[in-house]
C-alpha positions in Angstrom: 26.7 -51.0 -10.3 27.7 -52.1 -6.8 24.6 -50.4 -5.2 22.3 -51.9 -7.9 23.7 -55.3 -7.3 23.3 -54.8 -3.5 19.7 -53.8 -3.8 18.8 -56.5 -6.3 20.8 -59.1 -4.2 18.9 -58.2 -1.1 15.5 -58.3 -2.8 16.4 -61.7 -4.1 17.7 -62.7 -0.6 14.4 -61.6 1.1 12.1 -63.5 -1.3 14.7 -66.3 -1.5 14.9 -66.6 2.2 11.1 -67.2 2.5 11.3 -69.7 -0.3 14.4 -71.3 1.3 12.6 -71.8 4.6 9.5 -73.3 2.9 11.5 -75.5 0.6 13.9 -76.4 3.4 11.2 -77.7 5.6 9.7 -79.7 2.7 13.1 -81.3 2.1 13.6 -82.0 5.9 10.2 -83.7 6.1 11.1 -85.9 3.1 14.5 -86.6 4.6 12.8 -87.9 7.8 10.5 -90.1 5.7 13.4 -91.5 3.7 15.4 -92.1 6.9 12.5 -93.9 8.5 11.7 -96.1 5.5 15.1 -96.7 3.9 17.8 -95.6 6.4 20.5 -92.9 6.6 22.2 -93.8 3.3 19.1 -93.4 1.2 18.2 -90.2 3.0 21.6 -88.7 2.2 21.3 -89.7 -1.4 18.1 -87.9 -1.6 19.3 -84.8 0.2 22.8 -84.3 -1.3 21.9 -83.0 -4.8 19.2 -80.7 -3.4 21.4 -79.2 -0.7 24.3 -78.7 -3.2 22.2 -77.0 -5.9 20.4 -74.8 -3.5 23.6 -73.8 -1.7 25.4 -72.9 -5.0 22.4 -70.9 -6.2 22.3 -68.9 -2.9 25.7 -67.4 -3.9 25.0 -66.9 -7.5 21.6 -65.2 -7.0 23.1 -62.7 -4.5 26.1 -61.9 -6.8 28.7 -63.4 -4.6 31.8 -64.6 -6.5 33.3 -67.7 -4.9 36.9 -68.7 -5.6 37.8 -72.2 -4.5 41.4 -73.6 -4.3 42.6 -77.0 -3.2 39.7 -79.3 -4.3 42.3 -82.0 -4.9 43.0 -82.1 -1.2 39.6 -83.5 -0.3 40.0 -87.2 0.7 38.3 -89.5 -1.7 38.8 -92.8 0.2 37.9 -91.9 3.8 35.8 -89.6 5.9 37.3 -86.5 7.5 36.8 -83.7 10.1 36.8 -80.3 8.6 38.4 -77.6 10.8 37.4 -74.2 9.5 37.5 -70.6 10.6 34.1 -68.9 11.1 33.2 -65.5 9.7 29.5 -65.7 8.8 26.4 -67.8 8.6 27.2 -68.2 4.9 30.1 -70.5 5.9 27.7 -73.3 6.3 26.2 -73.2 2.7 29.7 -72.5 1.4 31.1 -75.7 2.7 28.0 -77.7 1.6 28.1 -76.2 -1.9 31.8 -76.6 -2.6 33.1 -79.5 -0.4 30.4 -82.0 0.5 26.6 -81.6 0.7 26.3 -84.4 3.2 28.5 -82.8 5.9 27.3 -82.8 9.5 28.0 -79.8 11.6 29.0 -79.3 15.2 27.4 -76.0 16.2 26.4 -74.1 19.3 22.8 -74.4 20.5 22.0 -70.9 19.5 21.9 -72.0 15.9 18.6 -73.7 16.6 17.0 -70.2 16.8 17.7 -69.7 13.1 14.7 -70.8 10.9 15.2 -74.2 9.5 19.0 -74.3 10.2 18.7 -76.0 13.6 16.4 -78.7 12.2 18.7 -79.2 9.2 21.8 -79.6 11.4 20.1 -82.3 13.5 18.6 -84.1 10.6 21.9 -84.3 8.8 23.4 -86.0 11.9 25.0 -82.9 13.4 24.9 -81.8 17.0 24.0 -78.5 18.8 26.3 -78.0 21.8 24.9 -76.5 25.0 28.1 -75.3 26.7 26.1 -74.3 29.8 25.3 -77.9 30.5 28.5 -80.1 30.7 26.6 -83.4 30.7 24.7 -82.5 27.5 27.8 -81.1 25.9 29.8 -84.4 26.6 26.9 -86.5 25.4 26.7 -84.4 22.1 30.5 -84.9 21.6 30.2 -88.6 22.1 27.6 -88.6 19.3 30.1 -86.8 17.0 32.8 -89.3 17.8 30.4 -92.2 17.1 29.4 -90.6 13.8 33.1 -90.1 12.8 33.9 -93.8 13.6 30.9 -94.8 11.5 32.3 -92.9 8.5 30.5 -89.6 8.5 32.3 -86.3 7.8 31.9 -83.4 10.2 32.6 -79.7 10.4 34.0 -78.0 13.5 34.5 -74.3 14.0 37.1 -74.3 16.8 36.9 -70.5 17.4 33.5 -71.3 18.9 31.7 -68.3 17.4 31.9 -66.0 14.4 34.7 -63.5 14.1 33.6 -59.9 14.5 36.3 -58.5 12.2 37.3 -61.4 10.0 40.6 -62.1 11.8 41.2 -65.5 13.3 40.1 -65.9 16.9 42.0 -68.2 19.3 40.8 -71.8 19.0 39.1 -72.9 22.1 41.1 -75.2 24.4 40.0 -78.8 24.0 38.1 -78.1 20.8 40.4 -80.5 18.8 40.3 -83.4 21.2 37.7 -85.1 19.0 40.3 -85.4 16.2 42.9 -86.9 18.5 40.6 -89.4 20.0 39.0 -90.6 16.8 42.2 -90.4 14.7 40.1 -89.2 11.7 41.8 -87.2 9.0 41.7 -83.4 9.6 40.9 -81.3 6.6 41.8 -77.7 7.3 39.6 -75.2 5.4 40.3 -71.5 5.3 37.4 -69.1 4.6 37.8 -65.5 3.8 35.3 -62.9 2.6 32.0 -64.2 3.9 32.1 -61.5 6.7 32.1 -58.9 3.9 28.9 -60.4 2.5 27.0 -60.7 5.7 28.8 -59.0 8.6 28.0 -60.2 12.1 24.9 -58.4 13.3 23.7 -57.4 9.8 20.8 -58.9 7.9 21.8 -57.3 4.6 23.7 -59.0 1.7 26.7 -57.2 0.2 27.9 -58.5 -3.2 31.6 -59.4 -2.7 34.2 -62.0 -3.3 34.6 -65.1 -1.1 37.6 -67.3 -1.0 37.7 -70.9 0.1 41.1 -72.6 0.4 41.3 -76.3 1.2 44.6 -77.3 2.7 46.3 -80.7 2.7 44.8 -83.3 5.1 46.5 -83.8 8.5 47.0 -87.0 10.4 46.2 -86.1 14.1 48.3 -89.0 15.4 51.4 -87.1 14.2 50.8 -84.5 17.0 51.9 -85.0 20.5 48.9 -83.5 22.1 45.9 -81.2 21.6 47.9 -78.1 22.3 50.5 -78.8 19.6 47.8 -79.5 17.1 45.9 -76.4 18.0 49.0 -74.3 17.7 49.9 -75.7 14.4 46.5 -75.1 12.9 46.2 -71.6 14.3 49.5 -70.7 12.7 48.6 -72.3 9.4 45.3 -70.5 9.2 46.9 -67.1 10.0 49.6 -67.7 7.4 47.0 -68.6 4.8 44.8 -65.6 5.6 47.9 -63.5 5.1 48.5 -65.0 1.7 44.9 -64.7 0.7 44.7 -61.1 1.7 48.1 -60.0 0.3 49.4 -58.9 3.7 46.3 -57.1 5.0 45.8 -59.6 7.8 49.3 -59.0 9.1 48.8 -55.2 9.1 45.5 -55.6 11.0 47.2 -57.9 13.5 50.0 -55.4 14.2 47.5 -52.6 14.6 45.5 -54.7 17.0 48.5 -55.6 19.1 49.7 -52.0 19.2 46.3 -50.8 20.6 46.3 -53.4 23.4 
């Protein structure tokens, strides 16, 4: 049954990907028209239901079972900065489908090479960071801070890249300064299982279970500095992954440490 689902899921994915690119560009063109004529608010109102429905279907059609916990922790009265671990390209539609379809993403410039994704990220008010150019990177982060102060919600993957084995990578130093400077609520979101659906370096879809756990929001002003905030979040994420995996994460960590 698993093999059958995998074959069927990949066939759907291949044809779906083509449809997704075509449909995606149509939506992006319409988003640009809406933005130009009516402003950002109307553009987001147009885009939100289409993005949400398409993202949810992407998981259903490929036989990926999504388990979500902590929806009650999503702030209803203010914007927020999602801090999430990063396992797969599927993390983006996962967050759009089950948290907020109007989220803007902070991503590395390499994302622009993925058909339609780069255009989508920019159209939704997100930024693509060029770490090789400090001036451009600083300017991009200033855009993010401006967006946060204007009430937009953003997603940041502080590991800086996808995990190769599903375990949490160290958060990049300085990656959380945006939260401290803007004082916007932090919404920690732990993702597990997307790496089993689309492992890094693979183009094939594997039917599997994905877990999304939304933790309680944090007030960044309660932390003394970026280092203390980073340390707190790293520990929280590791603890949650341990709970979500029933102890498997801890065993992997020990084995990894022993081999070093």
